[in-house]
N, C-alpha and C positions, 0 to 999 in steps of 0.2 A: 224176469225171465231173463237166462242168459241164452247168448247165442251159441247153438251148439253145432258142429258138423255130425250129427247125427246118424247119417248114412249115407253111401255111396251117392252122390248128387246125377239128375237129369238134365238136361240142356232145357234153359229157360226160354222164356216167348218174351214178344213184344207186349204182353197184356202186366207178364210180370213187373219189366222195366218202366212201363210205366204207372203202376203201383208204388213203384219204388219213390219215383218221380216226386208223385201223390204225396207220400209219405215225408218226404224231405220238408216238401211245400205246408207240411199242416194241412193237409186236407181228409181228415180221417176217414170218410165217407165215400168220399172217391179211391182211394187206396184200397180199402176192404171190396169194394166191386170188384176191381181189377185184380185182387190177389183170387178172389174166387174164379173170376174168369181163366185164369191162367192154368188153377188146378182143373177146370171143366178141361182145358183145353190138353191138357198133362197130368191124368189123376194120380202121378207116380212123385210127380215134383216136390221133393224133399223141403228143398230153400223156402217155396211158399208156402207150406204150411209153418213152418217154423216162423218166419213172418209176420203169418197171419195171424196167428197163435202168439205171439208175443205182441202185437198190437192190439187185439183185446185186452190180454193182459195191463196194458200201460191205460186202457179206458176202462178197468176196473169190472169189463163184461167176462167174468169167469167161468162160466156155464158155458157162454159160445166158444172161450178158449180152451175147454176141456172137450167142447165137439171136434175141433180142430184138432186137436193133437190124438182124438180117436178114431178119426179116417186116416189121418195120417197113417197110424197101426195098419189100420184094415187094408190101406193102399197100398201100403211098401209093406209086405210079411217079413223081406228079406230082412228089413232093419227096423222090424215091430217093435223087439224089445228097448231097442233106443229113446222108443216113444215114453216108458214107464216112467220114470221119473219124473218128465214133466208133466206127464197126463197125472199122476199122482200128486204130484205140489198144485197142478192149479186143480183140481178137484177139491182138494182140501182149502182153496182159497175161495172157491164157489160153495163152503161149509157141506160139502158132500163126503163127510170121514168113512163111512162106510164104504162109498164107491170105491175110495181111494185106497181101503185098505183091502177092498177084492182085486183092486189091478197088483198092489205089491205081490199078492197071496198068489197071483197069477202067474206073476213076472217068473219067466227062466234067468234066475238072479246067478250068473256066475259066482264060484263058491269064494271069491275074494275082489273087492274092488279094490279102485285106487285110493288112496286118503282122502281126498277130494269129494270122490263121487261115495265114498261110505260116511262122511261125514253129513252130507244133505239125504244119505237114505235114513243114517240114525234122526236128521232133524224132523223128517216126514214121518216116522215111526213114530216117533213122540209128539207131533203134531194131532195125530190122528187119536193117539191112545187119550189124549186129556181131551181134544176135540168131541168126541164119544161120550166124554165124562162131563163136561162142562155144560154141553145143550141138554144133560139131562138130569145135571144139579139144579139143587134151586136156585130160580133163577134173582140175577140183579136189577135194581129199578133199573126202567130206559134211561139213555141220556135222550133229552129234549134240545132241537135245534135251537139256537140265540134266536134264527129268523132273519129276515131279510134287511133288516136295516143292521147287523153286524156281516152278516153271510151276502157272498156274492157269487159271482161266476170265477171269481178267483181263490186263489188259495189264503185262507185264516188258520192261524196256527200260535203257538207259546204263548197263550193267554196268560197274562199275568192280574191279579185282582188287591185293589188299594184296602188296607186293613179294616178302613168304615164300610167295605163293600159296595161303594159309590160312585167309584172308577175302573171299567178293564181295561188293560192296555194287551195288543196281541200287534202280531206283524203278518202282515197282506204281502202277498206275490202277484204281481201283475206281469201279464205278457210272458210269465214265465223264469223270468231272469230278476225285477226289477225287486226288491224286498225293503217296504219301508216299517215303521213305526205306525199304529192309530191308536186311540183312545178315545174310550164312549162314556158317558156319565149315565146314571140312570134316570130315566124320569119319575114322575111322581106317581104311574101307579106300578114301580118295580122292576118294566121292562129297560129300553136301551132307547137313548136320543142316536140319531146320526153321526158313527165314528168318524171323527176329525183327523188328519194327519198331523202327525206331533211338529213337524217342520223341523230346521236344522239349529242350532244340533238340538237332537243327537241325529235324526235322518243326516245320510250324505249320500251321494251320486254313485257311492257302491255301496253295493247289498248288505242290508241291514238286519238282524234277526235275533230273536230270540231274549227279547227286552226280559230283566229283571231289577224293579225297584225294591229298595232296601225298606227294611218296615217302617225305617222311621224316615222316610220320604228324601234322602240327601243325598242318595247315589242311584243310576240308573249302572246294571252293568250288562252288558249283551257282546254279542260276535259281528266281527266285520270282516267280510268276504273279499277276495280281492287285493289285500293287502300285499305290497312287494317293497323291497328295502330299496335301494341305490344298486344293490350287488344284484337284486333280482331274488336274493335266497332269504336273505336273515329275518326278514318280516314273515315269513311264514304266506301262507294263503289263506286261511281263515285263523284269525287271531278273539283273542276277548278285550273288549274296550270298558273304559268308564267314565260315566259323566258326573258333576255334583254341583250342588246348586250354588249359584253366585249369586250377587247383586242383580245380573240380568236375564234372568232364570236359568238354563242350563250352561254350563260350560262344554268347550269343545270338547269333543271326546279323545282321552286318552290311553293310549295304548300301556297293558301292563308289561311290565320288564321279562328277559330271556327266562326268571326264574319260573314264571308262567306259560309265556308264548315260546313256541317252538318253530322252524321251519316246518314243521306237521301244521296237522289239524287242532287245533282247540276254538271250543266254542261251548253255548248253550250253557251259561252260568247261572248256579243259583244260588246265593247268598244266606247262610243262618240268619235270624231274626237280630241277636247281636253283633251281627257285621264281622265276625271274627272267623268264620269257617265257608269257604268259597267250595263248591263241587262245580266241578265242570266235568267236558269230555274231549278226550285227545284220542288220536291214535300213534301218540308217540311212541318210543322203544319203551321196553318194559311192560307193558301190558299184557292180555291173555290174547289176543288177535282181534281183528275191527278195530269197532272206537271202543273205548274201556272210559268210566266215571272215574275221576278222581278227584281229590282234595286238598285243599290247603288250608292252613290255619296261619292267620293273623295276630304275628306274634312278636314282642319288642321294637315294634313300629314298620315291618317288614312281612311280604308274605313268602312264608317257608316254601322249601323244596314239596312239590305234590307228591302225595302217597297216592297209589292205585288202592283203590276200595277192596281186589281182592277178588278170589275165584269164586264165592260165594253171590258175589253179584257181578261181577265180568265173564262175560262166557264168549267161544274164539269166534262169536256174532258180534252184532252191532248191540251196546247199550249207551242211551240216549237219552237228553231231556230231561237230569234228575231235576227234584223239587226236592226240597227239604222243610217241612212243614215247620210252623211255628214252635212246634216243641222240641225243636232241634233232634228228635232221636226215630222219625219218622221219614223215609226216605220214600218220594215216588219215581217210577225212572218209565223210559221205553227200553224195550227187547223184543230182538226177533232169534235169540237165542235160550230163551227160558223156556219152559214147557206153556205154546200157547196154542191160538184158533187157528192160525193161517197167516197172517201179516203179521204187523208188530202189534206188540201188546202191552197193556201197560201195569205196571207191578208194583208192588210195595213191601220195603223190608224194615221191621222196626229195628232200633238196638237195645240190645242187653246185655248189662255188664261190660259196655263198650264193645261189643261185636256185634256186625252187622246178621241178622237173620234170615235164614232160609227164604227168598222172595217168594211174595204170594202172588198168583194171578189176580185179577180183579174180578176175576170171573164175566158170567155171558147173562145180559147183552151188554154191559158194560165194556169189554170189550167181545169185538166180531171178527170174522174171518177175514174182515178189510186190515187196513191200517189204523188203527189207533195210536194214538203219541201224543206227545206233551200236556200235562194238567197243573194246575195249579188247586188250593184250598182255599175255599168262604172263611172270612174270619173266626166262624163259629162253628168251624170244622165239620158241618153237618153237609157239605156239596161241593162237589168237583167242578174245574169248569175245564173242559179237554179237547181235542180234536181229533177228526175224524174222516176220514173219507168213503165211511158208509153210505149206504143206497140211502135215498129220499133227500137226501140236502141239495143243496143250491151251486154248488160247485166241487173240484175236487174234494182239498179239506176245509170244512166249516167248526165251528165251534160249538159246543153243545154244554147243557149243564146236566148233571146228575145229581142228587141226593144220595148219600154214603149211609150205608148201615153201619152199626158203631164197632162190627170189626175190625172193620176198614179206615176208620175214624183214627185222626191222629188225638193225641192225649189233650182230654178239654185242658183248655189255655185263656187267660184272658190278656189282651193288650193295656200298657200301661203307659200314660204319656205324663210328661213333666217339664219342668226346666228347675236347675240349683240357681242359685242369687246369694245376695250378701243379703243378712237381717238388718242391716243398718241403713246400707248405703241401697239397696234394693237392686244393686249392680247387676246383671247375668253375670254365672260364672261359668267359662269353658274349661273343657279338659276336668271336669270334677269325675271323680272315679266310683263308682257305684255298685257295689257288693253283695249280691243277695245268697246266702247261708239259709242250709234248712235249721228251723231254728231249734231240732231234737238232737243230730248228728252232727251238728257243726261244720257240715260241708261245705263248700262253696260251691254252689250252682251257676250262678250268673254273675258277669264283670259286665259294667257298659261305661261309656263314656259319652258327657256331655258334648252335643257337636262345638266345633269352635267357631261357629260362627252364630248361633243363636242360644246355645248354652242348653239344646233339648235332647233329650233322648226318648227312646222307647224300647219298651220289654215285652217279653211274649211270656207271662209266667203261668207255668199251670195252676189248675185249681186244685183245692181243699189240702193246702198244707203250711204249715206255719212257717214264716222267713223272719231272718235278722237281717236286718237292711244297714249295710255300714257307707257313708260316702267321705271322702278324703279327696282333699284340696290343697295343692301349695297355699301357706299362708292363711289356711283358716283351720277351726278347730274340728276335728271327729263326729261326726253327726251319727248318733245309732236310734236304730229304732224295730218296730217288730209287727208283723200284717200279716194277714188272712185273708185269701181270696175263695170266693164262693161261686156256685152257680149263676147269681145273679149277675156276676161280673162280665159275664158273657156278652148277654144284651148289654149292659152300661160299662163301658171301660173305663179305668180309674184313672182318675187325674192323683197324684202324687209329687209334689215340690218339696224342693230340699233347701229350707234355711239356712246357711253356715254363719258363722258367728267367727270375726279375725282372731286370728291365733292371739295378740294382743290383748283381747277385749276382757275387761273385768267389770263382771253384769252389777249395776247397782242394787245394796244391800236398803233392806228395810225394816224399821224395828217395830215391832209389836209387842205390847206390855201383857200377858195371857192370864198374870193372877197377881192377887195382893194378899198376905198374911197377916193378921196381926197377932199381937203378943200381948199376953196379964204384964203385970209391971213384974220385973225381975224374970222374966220365964226370956231363955234361950233358945230352946227346942221346940221341934214340931211337933203337935200331938198327932198321935195317928191318925185323926180324924184330918189331919190337915195333909197330912201323908198322901194317904187317899184321895182328896181330892190334887194334891198335885198330881199325882199318877195318871188319874184321868185328863189334867189339861197338858202334860206334855208326851200322852201316847202316839200322836200325831208327830211327834219330832222324833223321834228316837233315833229310826233308822236314815235322818237324815245328816251327811258326815258335814256338809256347809254350812249348817245350822250353830250360831252359838248364842249362848244363855248368860245375861248377864242379872248377877242378883245383887239386888243392891239394899243394905238392910238401915235402919232409923229407930230413933229412940222418942219421946217427948224432952223437955227439958229442964225436968226434976234432978238431974244427976249432975254431977261435975263432968266437964271438957272428955278428963281421962277416962271416966269408967263409961260415959255415953258411948265414945267411940268404940270402948272394946264390945260393950254389951248388943251396939249395933252390928259390928264384925262378927261376934257368935251368933248372931240370931243369922245371919246371911251365909255363915259357914253351915249352920244345922240344915238350911236348905241347900245347899252345894252338895252336901255330902247325900243327902236324897237322890239329887239328880244323880251321881255316880253310883249310886247302889241300883236303879232304874238302867242301867248302863250306857250312859252319856259320858263322852269320855272327858276324864279332867280337862285336858286342853281344850274343849269347846266351852268351859266353864269360867266365868270372870265374876270375881267376890269383892265387892268393897262393901266397911262401913262409914257409914255420912253422917254418924251421931246424931245429933238434933238440927242439921241442917235440913231444906225444904220439908217444912209441915206441911199438910194437909189442911188441915185447919188451925186456930190460935189456941195457944195452952191454957185454957181459962175454965177448963173444969176435967171432970174425969173421963166424962163421953170422949171429949176434943183428944186427952191424950191419949186413949185407949187408940184412937183413930189414927193418931200419929206413929206409937208404935208399931212397927208395920215392916213387911220384908216383902220388895215387889221384884218380880220375876218378868223380864223384856225378851224377847227371842230376836235374833239380828238373823235375814237370812235373804237369797239372792229372789 
């Protein structure tokens, strides 16, 4: 609530000064009591009304604040019109949209308003209109408080959930100043154990907030406040930092360079599941007013100059806490500029044809007239974790869990884990590039890189689509495969490892004799029956370009050496010609006549000589 010089002030009292002193000491109840006492002594004292109303608002007592502003308008008729905007705004925060509408309807509004007041008036009108609709529309699921193990009398917000749903990380602000990261693991009943401070690093003596753990678990992205360089300006006040996994745990936090951080505000980062796009909040020049959501793409080893998400997402007010779902096309964020219920609400926008669509309010009672902020999505996409200061919690901001209807869920997806390694030595291969393409359109959909430390990767892959995967690594042969994921993989994420062969690798070759054909005396041509038998033998090898066919012809010992050599070669040629007629390339066929060499049995009978008059077909392949 803004402090406004609403009308001519009247002189204060000792009670008012005492109330201000108690306010400075954060003794709220005593401050309220003495503000009320000052109004009893001087019912037309506008400053006391303003201070008391603001104090109620700060404590989320919006009904009481509305009563104060209503009393002020009645007690100070000369300036009653000046309380219309604060009263209507406060009634909206109390969820009293019809009453707020009546206040504005009765307001003797000037024909023209200054730009700032007009913006506020239009925003209240928008809130009234949406609030009336939302509370009467089909309700969403009601968020459920995560309970006293997670939530305390302090603020808990900015949740981030692990891909296996086993751990939640969040920010806790104690004593109104100190911000640290806490982590809690699930117990055997699906609840949460007591959270623990994550320690240093990543926590520091400065306020640290809005931590985002990368999907592969290798990075932490977060914001750190109170950052100043030696000259006092270059470091900005709130900047984005990151920490990565090293041998001793998390590394010391490192700030992003000047491409991302400025002397202004940068914070609340959200990283896409492929680590290629970062969404964050900034009030840098070039925005649409207040804090805006920006994005930067990691390309050619560098984070590129950020781009504003544009007027469809950003407004003249604040857009904060972006969360990009694992499908890379559903963005959740907080706003007090889009049509909402009174405080800040959570919205979603889906990307279509590379453009973000008009944001959609998550509805009531997912959102309320209180401040609903910062959310993340469970690995199966079916529920959200969010922060809210709504009534009924354990402190100001608490963490909640809420199921999501299908229309506000991200696209169904699964997580795929794995490593790349040398097929022969089994050594892990870092920096392997993993490319996923649409098997139908051949469009490149995702690119991942195995981690420089342990050669692992993690991908978030939409379901019900056929993919072509290509893995490329310097010094290794390209690896290609195809795969499809269905709904079963939501519950059971897939492990997909890539075994790569060195570039100079020559696979071992294996010879297999697949057929033997016998010939009558002096015959050199295959019969039709033999050709049919041959066709059945080789039909499984016709499409193998690396297969080689060795055709060896033999005779018995009854002829001269010259004649036997000619006959054995003619028999082998007959079979070779038949192979070529079946579609096998001539370059894959090797023909040789061996005369009466290598008899199978002794040539001492007609039966044995028939066995020795033969052509043998051997296939050599990897």
